[in-house]
C-alpha positions in Angstrom: -9.6 21.1 71.3 -7.4 22.3 68.4 -10.0 24.6 67.4 -10.0 26.2 70.7 -6.3 26.7 70.8 -6.3 28.3 67.4 -8.9 30.5 68.3 -7.1 31.7 71.4 -3.8 32.3 69.3 -6.0 34.1 66.7 -7.3 36.5 69.5 -3.9 37.1 71.0 -2.5 37.8 67.4 -5.4 40.3 66.8 -4.6 42.0 70.1 -0.9 42.3 69.5 -1.7 43.8 66.0 -4.2 46.3 67.5 -1.7 47.1 70.2 1.1 47.9 67.9 -0.7 49.6 65.3 -3.9 51.2 66.8 -4.0 55.2 66.6 -6.5 57.8 67.2 -8.8 59.3 64.4 -6.6 62.1 64.0 -3.4 60.1 63.4 -2.0 60.4 66.9 -0.3 57.2 68.3 -2.3 55.8 71.5 0.0 54.6 74.1 -1.5 52.2 76.7 -1.0 53.4 80.4 -2.7 51.6 83.4 -4.1 53.1 86.5 -5.1 51.0 89.5 -6.5 52.1 92.8 -8.5 50.6 95.8 -12.2 51.2 94.9 -12.7 52.4 98.6 -9.8 54.6 98.7 -10.8 58.3 98.3 -7.1 59.3 97.5 -7.3 56.8 94.6 -10.3 58.2 93.1 -8.9 61.8 93.7 -5.8 60.7 91.9 -7.7 59.3 88.9 -9.5 62.4 88.5 -6.4 64.7 88.4 -5.0 62.5 86.0 -7.8 62.7 83.6 -7.9 66.5 83.9 -3.9 66.6 83.5 -4.2 64.7 80.2 -6.8 66.7 78.8 -5.3 70.0 79.8 -1.7 68.8 78.6 -2.8 67.7 75.2 -4.9 70.8 74.8 -1.9 72.9 75.1 0.5 70.3 73.1 -1.7 69.7 70.2 1.4 69.0 68.2 2.4 65.9 70.1 2.2 62.7 68.1 1.4 60.5 71.0 -1.6 60.2 73.2 -1.9 58.3 76.6 -4.8 55.9 76.5 -6.0 55.2 80.1 -7.0 51.7 81.2 -8.3 51.8 84.8 -8.6 48.7 86.9 -10.1 48.7 90.3 -9.5 46.2 93.2 -10.5 45.8 96.8 -7.5 45.4 99.1 -9.7 44.1 102.0 -10.5 41.0 100.1 -6.9 39.9 99.3 -3.3 41.4 99.8 -2.5 40.5 96.2 -5.7 42.1 94.9 -3.5 45.3 93.6 -1.0 42.7 91.7 -4.0 40.9 90.4 -5.3 44.1 88.6 -1.8 45.0 87.5 -1.3 41.5 86.0 -4.6 42.1 84.1 -3.2 45.2 82.5 0.1 43.6 81.7 -1.4 40.6 80.3 -4.5 41.8 78.2 -3.6 45.6 77.6 0.1 45.5 77.6 0.4 48.9 79.3 3.6 50.5 79.0 3.5 52.1 82.6 1.3 51.8 85.6 0.2 54.6 87.8 -0.6 53.4 91.4 -1.8 52.0 93.7 -1.8 54.5 96.6 -0.8 52.1 99.3 2.6 50.8 99.5 1.6 47.4 100.9 -0.5 47.0 97.8 2.4 48.4 95.5 5.1 45.9 96.7 3.5 42.9 94.5 2.8 45.5 91.5 6.6 46.6 91.8 7.7 43.0 91.4 5.5 42.7 88.2 7.0 45.9 87.1 10.8 44.6 87.7 9.6 41.3 85.6 8.2 43.1 82.6 10.4 46.1 82.7 7.2 48.3 82.9 7.7 51.6 85.0 5.3 51.8 88.2 4.7 55.3 89.3 3.6 56.2 92.6 2.1 59.7 93.5 1.1 58.9 97.3 3.7 56.3 98.8 5.3 58.0 101.8 7.6 54.9 102.6 11.4 55.1 101.5 11.8 51.3 101.9 11.4 51.0 98.3 13.6 53.1 96.3 14.8 53.5 92.7 18.1 52.2 93.5 16.4 48.8 95.0 13.8 48.7 92.3 15.1 50.5 89.0 11.3 50.4 87.6 9.7 52.0 90.5 9.3 55.9 90.7 7.8 57.9 93.6 7.5 61.6 93.4 6.9 61.9 97.2 9.8 63.7 99.1 11.8 61.1 101.4 10.3 60.5 105.0 14.0 61.6 106.3 13.3 65.0 105.2 9.8 65.2 106.9 11.2 63.9 110.3 13.8 66.7 110.3 10.9 69.0 110.3 9.3 67.3 113.1 12.6 66.9 115.4 13.3 70.6 114.9 9.8 71.5 116.0 10.2 69.1 119.0 13.8 70.6 119.7 12.4 74.3 119.4 10.0 73.7 122.2 12.5 71.6 124.4 10.4 68.4 124.6 12.5 65.6 126.0 10.1 62.6 125.5 8.0 61.9 122.6 5.8 58.8 121.6 5.1 58.0 118.0 1.8 56.5 117.1 1.5 54.8 113.7 -0.1 52.1 111.6 1.1 48.6 112.1 2.7 46.7 109.2 1.8 49.5 106.8 3.7 52.4 105.1 2.4 54.5 107.8 5.1 53.3 110.2 7.6 50.9 108.5 9.3 53.7 106.6 9.0 56.8 108.7 9.6 55.5 112.2 13.4 54.4 112.0 14.2 57.8 110.4 12.2 59.5 113.5 14.1 57.5 115.9 17.3 58.6 114.4 16.3 62.2 114.3 15.0 62.3 117.8 18.2 60.6 119.1 20.1 63.4 117.5 18.5 66.0 119.7 18.6 63.9 122.9 15.0 63.3 122.8 13.9 60.1 124.3 11.1 57.7 123.0 9.6 56.0 126.0 7.5 53.6 123.7 6.4 53.0 120.2 2.4 52.7 120.0 1.3 50.6 116.8 -2.4 50.7 115.9 -3.6 48.0 113.3 -5.4 49.2 110.4 -8.2 47.0 111.3 -8.4 48.3 114.8 -12.0 49.1 116.4 -12.9 52.1 118.3 -12.6 50.2 121.6 -9.1 49.1 120.8 -8.1 52.7 120.0 -9.7 53.7 123.3 -7.7 51.1 125.1 -4.5 52.4 123.6 -5.4 56.0 124.5 -6.1 55.2 128.0 -2.8 53.5 128.5 -1.1 56.6 127.1 -3.0 59.0 129.3 -1.7 57.0 132.3 1.9 57.9 131.5 3.9 60.8 132.1 4.5 62.0 128.2 2.1 64.4 126.6 4.0 64.8 123.1 2.7 62.4 120.4 3.7 62.2 116.8 0.8 60.7 114.9 1.7 59.0 111.4 -1.6 57.1 110.2 -3.8 57.0 107.1 -6.5 59.9 107.2 -9.3 57.3 108.1 -7.4 55.7 111.0 -6.4 59.2 112.2 -9.9 60.6 112.4 -10.9 57.5 114.6 -7.9 58.4 116.9 -8.8 61.9 117.5 -12.3 61.4 117.9 -11.7 58.9 120.7 -8.8 61.1 122.1 -11.3 64.0 122.3 -13.8 61.7 124.5 -10.9 61.0 126.8 -10.2 64.8 127.2 -6.9 64.1 125.7 -7.3 67.0 123.4 -7.0 69.7 126.3 -4.3 71.6 127.9 -0.8 70.1 128.5 -1.2 67.8 125.4 0.9 68.2 122.1 -0.2 66.2 119.0 2.0 66.5 115.8 0.7 65.0 112.6 2.8 64.0 109.6 2.1 64.8 106.0 -0.1 61.6 105.6 -2.7 63.4 107.8 -1.8 67.0 107.3 -1.9 67.0 103.5 -5.5 65.4 103.7 -6.8 67.6 106.3 -9.3 69.1 103.8 -10.9 65.8 103.4 -12.0 65.3 107.0 -15.3 66.0 108.2 -16.4 68.7 110.5 -16.6 66.6 113.6 -13.0 65.4 113.1 -11.6 68.8 112.7 -13.5 69.8 115.9 -11.7 67.1 117.6 -8.4 68.1 116.3 -8.3 71.6 117.7 -4.7 72.8 118.7 -3.0 69.8 116.7 0.3 71.1 114.9 0.9 69.4 111.6 3.8 69.2 109.0 2.3 69.8 105.6 4.0 69.5 101.9 4.4 73.2 100.9 2.7 74.0 97.7 3.5 77.4 96.0 0.4 79.3 95.1 0.9 79.8 91.5 -1.7 81.0 88.9 -1.8 77.7 87.4 -2.6 76.3 90.5 -5.5 78.9 91.2 -6.8 78.1 87.8 -6.8 74.3 88.4 -8.5 74.6 91.7 -11.4 76.5 90.0 -11.6 74.1 87.3 -11.5 71.2 89.9 -14.5 72.8 92.0 -16.4 73.1 88.8 -15.8 69.5 87.7 -15.9 67.8 91.0 -17.9 69.4 93.6 -18.0 68.0 97.0 -14.6 66.2 96.4 -11.6 68.1 98.5 -8.4 68.6 96.5 -5.1 67.9 98.3 -1.5 67.6 97.5 -2.0 64.1 96.5 -4.2 65.2 93.8 -1.6 67.8 92.6 1.2 65.1 92.7 -1.0 62.8 90.4 -1.5 65.7 88.0 2.1 66.1 87.7 3.0 62.5 87.2 0.4 62.3 84.3 2.1 65.4 82.7 5.6 64.0 83.3 4.6 60.6 81.8 3.0 62.3 78.7 6.1 64.4 78.2 8.4 61.4 78.4 6.2 59.0 76.0 6.5 61.6 73.4 10.2 61.7 73.6 10.4 57.9 73.3 10.8 56.4 69.8 8.1 53.7 68.8 6.4 54.0 72.4 3.7 51.3 71.7 5.9 48.4 70.8 4.5 45.3 72.1 6.1 43.0 74.8 8.8 40.7 73.5 8.7 37.0 74.6 11.5 35.5 76.5 13.4 32.1 75.9 11.8 29.8 78.7 12.5 26.2 79.6 11.1 24.0 82.5 7.9 24.9 84.2 6.3 28.2 82.8 3.9 30.3 84.7 1.6 33.1 83.6 4.3 35.6 84.7 6.9 34.0 82.5 4.5 34.3 79.4 4.1 38.1 79.8 7.6 38.9 78.2 9.4 42.1 78.5 8.4 45.7 77.4 11.0 47.1 74.9 9.7 50.6 76.0 10.5 50.4 79.7 14.2 51.2 79.8 13.8 54.0 77.4 10.8 55.3 79.2 12.4 55.2 82.6 15.4 57.2 81.1 13.0 60.0 79.5 11.2 60.3 82.9 14.5 61.0 84.7 15.3 63.7 82.1 11.8 65.4 82.5 11.7 68.5 84.7 9.0 71.2 84.8 7.3 73.5 87.1 4.2 71.4 88.2 1.2 72.4 90.4 2.8 70.8 93.4 6.2 72.5 92.7 9.3 71.9 90.6 9.2 68.4 89.3 12.5 66.5 88.9 13.7 63.0 89.5 15.1 61.3 91.5 14.5 64.0 94.1 10.7 64.4 93.5 9.2 67.7 94.3 9.5 70.3 97.0 11.5 69.7 100.1 10.0 72.8 102.0 7.3 72.0 104.5 4.7 74.2 106.0 3.8 74.1 109.7 -0.1 74.3 110.2 -2.1 74.8 113.3 -5.6 73.2 113.3 -7.9 75.8 114.4 -11.7 76.7 114.1 -12.8 75.0 110.9 -9.6 74.4 109.3 -6.0 75.1 109.9 -3.9 78.2 109.6 -0.1 78.6 108.7 2.4 79.3 111.6 5.6 78.9 109.6 8.0 76.9 107.4 10.7 74.5 107.6 13.4 74.5 105.0 16.7 72.6 104.8 18.7 75.8 105.0 17.0 77.8 107.7 15.0 75.1 109.7 12.0 76.9 111.4 11.0 80.2 110.0 7.7 82.4 110.2 7.8 83.0 106.5 9.6 82.5 103.3 10.1 86.0 102.2 13.6 87.2 101.4 13.4 90.1 103.5 13.1 88.1 106.7 16.5 86.3 106.6 17.0 87.1 110.2 13.6 85.7 111.4 13.5 82.4 113.2 10.9 80.4 114.9 7.3 80.1 114.3 4.3 82.3 114.8 2.3 82.0 117.7 0.2 78.7 118.1 -3.0 78.0 119.7 -2.4 74.7 121.4 -4.9 72.0 122.6 -7.4 73.5 125.2 -6.9 77.0 123.6 -3.4 77.4 125.5 -1.3 80.2 124.2 1.8 78.9 125.9 3.6 75.8 124.6 3.0 72.7 126.9 5.9 71.3 128.9 5.5 67.9 127.3 4.7 65.8 130.5 2.4 65.5 133.4 2.2 63.5 136.4 -0.8 61.2 135.8 -3.8 62.4 137.7 -4.3 58.9 139.2 -4.9 60.2 142.8 -1.7 58.6 144.1 1.0 61.2 145.4 4.7 60.6 144.6 6.5 58.8 147.4 9.7 60.7 148.2 12.1 58.9 150.5 14.4 60.9 152.8 17.1 59.8 154.8 16.9 60.0 158.7 20.3 60.7 160.5 21.4 62.9 163.3 24.5 64.6 161.7 24.5 67.7 159.6 20.8 68.6 160.2 21.2 71.7 158.1 21.1 69.6 154.9 18.2 67.3 155.9 16.3 67.1 159.3 13.5 64.7 160.0 11.4 65.3 163.0 8.4 63.2 164.2 5.5 64.9 165.7 4.0 62.6 168.3 0.3 62.1 168.9 -1.9 61.9 172.1 -0.9 58.0 172.3 2.7 58.5 172.3 3.3 57.1 168.8 4.6 59.4 165.9 1.5 60.3 163.7 3.3 62.6 161.3 6.8 63.8 160.0 8.3 67.3 159.5 11.1 67.2 157.0 13.2 70.4 156.6 16.7 71.2 155.6 18.8 72.9 152.8 18.3 69.8 150.4 14.4 69.8 151.1 14.1 73.4 150.2 15.7 73.1 147.1 13.6 70.0 145.9 10.3 71.9 147.0 11.3 75.0 145.2 11.9 73.2 142.1 8.7 71.1 142.4 6.8 74.3 143.0 8.2 75.8 139.9 7.3 72.9 138.0 3.6 73.0 139.3 3.8 69.9 141.3 3.3 71.4 144.7 1.2 69.1 146.7 1.7 65.9 144.4 4.2 64.4 146.6 4.7 63.1 150.3 7.8 62.4 152.3 8.5 59.1 153.8 11.4 58.8 156.1 13.8 56.0 155.7 15.3 55.1 159.2 18.3 53.0 158.1 21.6 54.8 157.9 22.9 53.2 154.6 22.4 55.7 151.8 23.0 52.7 149.1 19.9 51.0 150.7 18.0 54.2 150.5 18.8 54.6 146.6 18.0 51.0 146.2 14.4 51.5 147.3 13.9 53.5 144.0 15.0 50.8 142.0 12.7 48.5 143.9 10.0 50.8 143.1 9.3 51.4 146.8 9.9 55.2 146.4 9.3 57.3 143.4 12.0 59.7 144.3 14.7 60.0 146.9 15.7 63.5 148.2 18.5 64.7 150.5 22.2 64.7 150.6 22.5 61.7 148.3 25.9 61.4 146.5 26.2 60.9 142.7 28.4 58.2 142.3 29.1 55.6 139.5 28.1 52.6 141.4 24.6 53.7 141.7 24.1 55.0 138.2 23.2 51.4 136.5 20.2 51.3 138.8 18.7 54.8 139.0 18.7 58.1 137.3 20.3 61.2 139.1 19.4 64.8 138.6 22.3 67.4 138.0 24.0 68.2 141.3 23.0 71.2 143.2 26.4 71.3 145.6 30.0 71.1 144.9 31.7 67.8 144.7 34.6 65.9 146.1 35.8 63.9 149.1 38.2 65.6 151.3 40.3 64.9 154.4 39.9 67.2 157.6 42.7 67.1 160.3 43.4 68.9 163.6 45.8 72.1 163.3 49.0 72.5 165.1 49.7 76.1 166.4 53.2 77.3 165.7 52.9 80.7 167.4 54.3 79.4 170.7 57.5 78.3 169.1 60.5 80.1 170.4 62.0 80.1 166.8 59.0 81.7 165.3 61.1 84.8 164.1 62.8 82.4 161.7 59.5 81.4 159.9 59.2 84.5 157.8 61.7 83.4 155.6 62.7 79.9 154.2 66.1 78.4 154.8 67.1 79.0 151.4 66.4 82.5 151.5 68.1 83.0 154.9 71.3 81.3 153.4 71.1 83.3 150.4 70.7 86.7 152.1 73.7 85.7 154.4 75.9 85.0 151.6 74.8 88.1 150.0 75.8 90.2 153.2 79.3 88.5 153.2 79.6 89.1 149.4 78.8 92.8 149.9 81.2 93.1 152.8 83.9 91.6 150.7 83.3 93.9 147.8 83.4 97.0 149.9 86.6 95.9 151.4 88.1 95.3 148.0 86.9 98.8 146.8 87.9 100.7 150.0 90.7 99.4 151.8 93.5 101.0 149.5 92.0 104.5 149.7 89.9 104.5 152.9 91.6 104.7 156.2 88.5 103.5 158.0 88.9 100.2 156.2 92.4 99.8 157.2 94.4 98.4 160.0 94.8 94.9 161.2 93.1 92.2 159.1 90.7 91.2 161.8 89.9 94.9 162.1 89.4 95.2 158.4 87.2 92.1 158.4 85.0 93.2 161.3 84.7 96.7 159.7 83.7 95.3 156.3 81.1 92.9 157.7 79.6 95.4 160.3 79.3 97.9 157.5 77.4 95.6 155.3 75.2 94.1 158.1 74.5 97.6 159.7 72.7 98.4 156.5 69.6 96.4 157.6 69.0 99.3 160.1 70.8 101.8 158.0 73.2 102.5 161.1 76.6 102.3 159.2 79.1 104.9 160.4 81.9 104.6 157.9 82.0 106.8 154.9 82.8 105.1 151.6 85.0 107.1 149.3 85.0 105.2 146.0 82.4 105.9 143.5 82.2 102.0 142.5 81.5 101.4 146.3 78.7 104.0 146.2 77.1 102.3 143.4 77.2 99.0 145.1 75.9 100.4 148.2 73.0 102.2 146.7 71.9 98.9 145.0 72.6 96.8 148.1 70.5 99.4 150.3 67.4 98.9 148.1 67.7 95.3 148.4 68.0 95.4 152.1 65.1 97.6 152.4 62.8 95.2 150.4 63.9 92.3 152.5 63.5 93.9 155.7 60.1 95.2 154.9 59.1 91.9 153.7 60.3 90.1 156.6 58.5 92.5 159.0 55.2 92.1 157.3 55.5 88.4 157.3 56.5 88.2 160.9 53.7 90.7 161.9 51.1 88.5 160.1 52.4 85.2 161.8 52.3 86.9 165.2 48.9 88.8 164.6 47.0 86.6 162.1 46.0 83.1 163.1 48.1 80.6 161.2 46.9 77.1 161.1 49.2 74.3 160.4 48.0 70.5 159.9 49.0 68.0 162.0 48.9 65.6 159.0 49.5 66.7 155.3 48.6 63.9 153.2 46.9 60.4 153.0 50.2 58.7 152.4 51.4 59.9 155.6 48.4 58.7 157.5 48.9 55.0 155.8 52.7 55.3 156.8 51.8 56.1 160.3 48.9 53.4 160.5 46.7 56.2 162.0 43.0 55.7 162.6 40.5 57.6 160.4 36.9 58.4 160.5 33.9 58.6 158.1 30.1 59.2 158.5 27.9 56.3 159.2 26.0 55.2 156.1 28.4 56.9 153.4 30.1 55.4 150.5 33.6 57.0 151.8 34.0 53.9 154.1 34.5 51.6 150.9 36.5 54.3 149.4 39.1 54.3 152.3 39.4 50.5 152.2 40.2 51.0 148.4 42.8 53.6 149.3 44.7 51.1 151.5 43.3 51.6 154.9 42.6 48.4 156.9 39.0 48.2 158.2 40.2 48.1 161.9 41.7 51.5 161.4 38.4 53.1 160.2 36.1 54.6 162.8 32.4 55.5 162.2 30.9 58.7 163.6 27.1 59.6 163.9 27.2 63.2 165.1 29.3 66.3 164.7 30.2 66.3 168.5 31.2 62.7 168.4 33.6 63.7 165.4 34.7 66.6 167.4 35.7 64.5 170.4 37.3 61.7 168.3 39.5 64.4 166.5 40.5 66.4 169.8 41.1 63.1 172.0 43.3 61.4 169.2 40.8 58.8 168.5 41.4 59.4 164.8 44.0 61.5 163.0 41.9 62.5 160.4 38.2 62.4 158.9 37.1 61.9 155.3 33.9 62.9 153.9 32.4 65.0 151.1 33.2 68.8 151.0 29.6 69.8 152.1 29.9 67.9 155.2 33.4 68.8 156.0 32.7 72.6 155.5 29.8 72.6 157.7 31.9 70.9 160.3 34.9 73.4 159.9 32.2 76.3 160.2 31.5 75.0 163.8 35.2 74.8 164.7 36.9 77.3 162.5 40.2 77.5 164.5 40.8 73.7 165.4 40.6 71.8 162.1 41.9 72.2 158.6 40.3 70.9 155.2 43.0 69.6 152.9 42.9 68.9 149.1 40.3 66.5 147.9 41.4 62.9 147.6 38.6 61.8 145.2 36.2 63.4 142.6 32.5 63.0 142.9 29.6 64.9 141.2 28.0 66.1 144.4 24.5 65.9 145.9 21.4 65.1 143.6 18.0 63.8 143.6 17.3 60.1 142.7 14.6 59.1 140.1 13.7 55.6 138.6 15.7 54.6 135.5 14.4 56.5 132.4 12.0 58.7 134.6 10.7 61.7 132.5 10.4 63.8 135.5 14.3 63.5 136.1 15.2 65.7 133.2 12.8 68.3 133.9 13.9 68.6 137.7 17.5 68.9 136.4 16.7 71.9 134.1 14.9 73.5 137.0 17.7 72.9 139.5 20.0 74.8 137.2 17.5 77.7 137.2 17.2 77.7 141.0 20.7 77.5 141.8 21.9 80.4 139.3 19.2 82.7 140.7 18.4 84.7 143.8 16.6 81.7 145.6 20.0 79.7 146.0 21.2 82.9 148.1 18.2 83.2 150.2 18.2 79.3 151.0 22.1 79.5 151.9 21.3 82.5 154.3 18.3 80.6 155.9 20.3 77.5 156.6 23.6 79.1 157.6 25.2 77.8 154.4 27.0 81.1 153.9 29.7 79.9 156.5 29.8 76.7 154.4 30.5 78.7 151.5 33.2 81.0 153.1 34.9 78.1 155.2 37.2 77.3 152.4 39.4 80.4 152.1 42.1 80.6 154.7 41.5 77.1 156.0 43.2 75.0 153.6 46.8 75.0 154.9 49.4 76.8 152.9 53.2 78.0 153.6 53.3 81.5 154.6 57.2 81.8 154.5 59.0 83.8 151.9 61.0 81.9 149.6 64.0 82.6 147.6 61.7 82.4 144.5 60.2 85.7 145.4 63.4 87.5 145.6 66.0 85.9 143.3 65.5 88.9 140.8 66.8 91.4 143.7 69.8 89.1 144.4 70.5 89.0 140.7 70.6 92.8 140.3 72.8 93.4 143.3 75.3 90.4 142.2 75.3 91.9 138.6 76.0 95.6 140.0 78.7 94.2 142.5 80.5 92.1 139.9 80.5 94.8 137.6 82.1 97.1 140.1 84.7 94.7 141.1 85.6 94.0 137.4 86.1 97.7 136.6 88.4 98.0 139.8 90.4 94.9 138.6 90.8 96.2 135.1 92.0 99.7 136.5 94.4 98.1 139.0 95.9 95.7 136.4 96.3 98.6 134.2 98.3 100.9 136.7 100.5 98.0 137.8 101.3 96.7 134.3 105.0 97.3 134.9 104.8 94.5 137.3 102.9 91.7 135.7 104.4 92.8 132.3 107.9 92.0 133.4 108.9 88.9 131.8 112.1 88.4 133.7 110.4 87.7 136.9 108.5 84.4 137.8 104.7 84.2 138.1 105.0 83.7 141.8 107.2 86.6 142.3 104.6 88.7 140.1 101.7 87.5 142.3 103.6 88.4 145.5 104.5 91.9 144.3 100.9 92.5 143.0 99.4 91.4 146.3 101.8 93.7 148.3 100.7 96.5 146.2 97.0 95.6 146.5 97.5 95.3 150.4 99.1 98.8 150.9 97.7 102.3 150.5 97.1 103.8 147.2 99.1 107.0 147.9 98.0 108.5 144.4 94.3 108.5 145.8 92.9 111.9 146.2 92.0 111.2 149.8 95.6 111.0 150.8 96.7 114.1 148.6 94.0 116.1 150.3 95.3 115.3 153.6 98.9 116.0 152.6 97.8 119.5 151.3 96.2 120.4 154.5 99.5 119.5 156.2 98.0 116.4 157.7 100.6 113.9 159.0 100.3 110.6 157.2 100.9 107.3 158.7 103.7 105.7 156.8 104.6 102.1 157.2 108.0 101.6 158.2 108.6 98.7 155.8 109.2 99.4 152.2 108.3 97.4 149.0 111.3 96.3 147.3 111.0 95.5 143.5 112.4 92.0 143.4 110.3 89.0 143.8 111.7 88.3 147.3 110.9 91.7 148.8 114.6 92.9 149.6 115.6 93.4 145.8 117.5 91.3 143.5 120.9 92.9 144.1 120.0 94.3 147.6 119.5 97.9 146.4 116.5 100.0 147.1 114.1 101.8 144.5 116.0 104.8 142.9 114.7 107.7 140.7 115.5 105.9 137.7 113.2 103.0 138.5 109.9 104.5 137.2 109.3 107.1 139.6 106.2 108.1 138.2 104.6 104.6 139.7 106.3 104.9 143.2 102.9 105.3 144.9 102.0 101.9 143.9 104.9 100.4 145.4 105.4 102.1 148.7 103.6 104.0 151.5 106.1 106.8 151.3 104.7 110.1 150.2 105.8 111.7 147.0 107.5 114.6 149.0 110.2 112.1 149.9 111.2 112.0 146.0 113.1 114.2 143.9 110.9 116.6 141.9 111.8 115.0 138.7 110.4 111.5 139.8 106.9 113.0 140.9 103.9 112.2 138.9 100.6 113.6 138.5 97.8 111.7 140.3 96.2 108.9 138.5 92.5 109.1 138.0 90.5 107.6 141.1 87.3 105.7 140.5 
């Protein structure tokens, strides 16, 4: 026993010495590197061949390097055990003390190997793993040179978005890297472009052809025709062969493959390629360099019959990167260090730690060069550009590229910066136009389309029953505006004849919509309102009519009123106009009565003359002449204002008497509630519940079933108003345009739409086609056919608004005339005060005495005015007042004396009606300037 233990220790010692000191014959230091792969994996064999060629060519061109990689290959069979790869790695770590391990190709196998690398600080390098679930952040000793799947799914989502496919079904391998990593990223990417995933279809890696056929038959029975396939190349070949048998590789289908299939397309046999005609794939882009061309020639010479793919190129670059990094590490062949261990010790605990691992990882991350697969750098791996390929004939052809900067482009040439999209694609079935992405399954069953049966507003939906010889209905004829819209949409989508109508006799629209939820109908078509209470159970298309619940009331004709002549102006404008006339009359009297005989006389005569002059301007019949320039300015402005007012009044009154003016009997919902009036709504409509929520008692809500019944209820006073959606009410008003008015909407709805089951793929397609129909000429044709042009024109002129002219329209004119008049009065006042300054500047008199004397002067004639002087010069006798103005405050002088020549004879005309001829020549004055 002791001899056996000593022998084992001796062997381990020799192995350690050989591992730390072994060198090649030329003095180069050999560094042990392990390679593991599944013996049944073609990618693993390709990778090993690439690694060997890489090391041979690398050291031939780097003969001065002091290190050489010594490969230790270990095969395993993953079908025998899930830990077979870990067992192979454990062997290399325990008995070869390798400094790094390349492989395995499968992530499921690699998970156990990664744990061993963590335990021993040995880097694990992968050139084929496509899963991001293990990253360098989570496992610092794991390196993958494959671009992240989050980039690949962006290229796939861009392709789906470019062709406007709304529904996509992923097909992936269950419990492998061909699903666990990519599918979550794909779900997020499709969600961002509003694409839906009806289902996820997983295929077990051990599935038989019969199981795959069963899955494909289920997919064929669905509507979705866009599939994203993320499988291993072997499993994908079985899938496409079976899909071709089921005729699922024909027109209407879309198959998109990920890099796991597209990159290895060259390794598929001819029968698989024939079954994949029309498939679109996302492939890793590899620049065609001279080095790559040379390597391909060498590969064909060395390994005839083995197809080279991107995986082989990545393995080549990994080997070169590892050789470069090892050269940079000091003492790269140091043996493992044992660790202090206590308690139960396992074989893993006895492995120890590699002192080279941390330094080798750092050197790998600092390595950067131009490789065969593109630029090599960590941690980003290699190129993030993807090539879009189209399987055609015996291989594939490129149709474009995807880049993070430009998305989809036909080529990468700098001169095509403005180009976008892809080159023409030949789709399955040799179709040149892109499939729409969905089809109604050809199961022989037509879509059941429910339609409401109702006797009101038959322009929208009308169901007539055709009776047979026995007297019972044996067929139905469904027509109407809504039906024509639906049939136009379905015909444009290519589904003419794939549906049949089923009349629904009950009046309740909620029950009709519920039939779709209960799967009794596939679609419901008609005047179905889109409201929130129905949305949780069904899907609606986009609306094809306008929305809103409105109120219609009878009209009141105001033309028979005896006071209709007052209607053109509002009361505010009437009062403002009257005040303006009086103000203008006052201004004219102030400016004219001292110099114009026509505005003088008894007080009542002066008031009457001034008012008559002001009001007569309405008909421009004034007889009096104005003499003051200030008055003329006021009159000119006022004449303009009067002209505008009279013309506006005439036009408004003419409109009222000649154009039909409809006024509502009720103007608001609150007024109806206050009056406790009865209201009506259409039988089966949701409006009844809306009215209850608005505050109406159920006893006040009346149901109508026909347009004639509604007309009778409104005209006979059975209801004060009717509430319904705007399309109904406009059609009703078109029947009785002079009897009813439509008021403003009381509630917002989304209009009429078609009803589909929740999650229906057809709903989104119908919605898009509804937009194209309603925006085109077809909509106008259908409106004309069903008399809907009256429905469209019934709005303008029927919603009641006031036609009276208001003060808001004329306040600017009143402001102008007010400013002009006030300015004239201020000028007159300043001039008058200036001429009578001897009176109001006399400090000896009291304010009361001054005011009386100024008032007396203002009342009398201005004998210095040119109008009186002109008459005197012509010998015209003047009317002289018999009373004279005294200079004292009481009117008869402070000392009983009258005015003499010594008392400012130049101002006499302001104090007396006497002419200047009665004064001495020395007391006469030159006339004051007249305004």
